N, C-alpha and C positions, 0 to 999 in steps of 0.2 A: 525395381521404383526406389529413391529416397523421397522422400517428403520432410526439410523442419520449418517446425512453429520455430519467430523466434519468441523467448520465452524470457529473456530479459527487455527490459523497459527501466526512462530514465526519465524520473518526473523531474519536472521543475514548474518553479513556483516561480508566475508573474506577477511586481503587485506596480500598479498606475498605467493602466492603460498598456501598459507592453507587453508584443508579442514575440511570438519565436521569433531569435535572432541577437534578443536587446540583449543582459543585461538579468541575471536571473539573482531573487533574493532568495534561491533556496532549490539542493537538489539531497534527490534517496533513488539507493535504484531501485525495483522489482524485481524480483524472479518468480513469474509468473505458474504456478503448476495445479492446471485443474479452477477448482471453486477458490483456491489457495494464493495466498499473497506473502510474497515473502521483503519484509524491510531495509534495506543496512546506505550501509554508506552517506548516512544521511549529514547534514550539514545546513549552514543558513540558520533561515530561523523562522519555523512555521509557525504561524499563529492558530488561534481553534480555526476561526474559521477556513483558512486553509486545511487543518486536519478533517476538515468537515465535509468544504466539498472537494475533496485527495475520497473520502472511505464513496459519498453519490458518481462519482464515477469510477470509481471500483465497479460497486453493485450493480450498473453499469452494464460492467462488463462481466456480471455473471459469479462474479469472489463475492464470497461468502465468509472463509475467514484470512484476516490481515496478520501475519508471525513478527513479531523484530525483537527480537535474542538483545537486550540494555541489562547490561552490564553482570553479564553470564551467565543471567536467568530471561529466560522465557514465561513472554507474554504477551499475549495472546489474545488480539479485537474483534468480533462480533458487525462484520463492515453495515448491516443494513440500526444495529442497533447502540452500536458503540459501547457495546458491550464486551467487560474489558477483566481479562485471566489470569494469572497463572501459573506455568507446568505446562500438563495435560491436557491436551483442546477437545471443547465439548465433543459427547457426542450426539448428530444430530436424530431424531426418532425414523427422519425420513430419508437418513442414508440404508 
């Protein structure tokens, strides 16, 4: 038996009370791997409020770290605190 989980998700930002199916304000691709999400293909306008809403949704899905590659450099975010770092991921004492 083979079971394949969908790990690629499309994140869409809707403002002004619009819902799925309407034009969106921003979009990105998220690849989920355990408690890590890798974001790529960002397009559109992400506001600070959108960013915080996204972090809440990711935390609700047990995502701990968010990785983005910007200008060829790895940038990670701690989803729970919003803390940002560069380079290697942090080591968690309970891992």
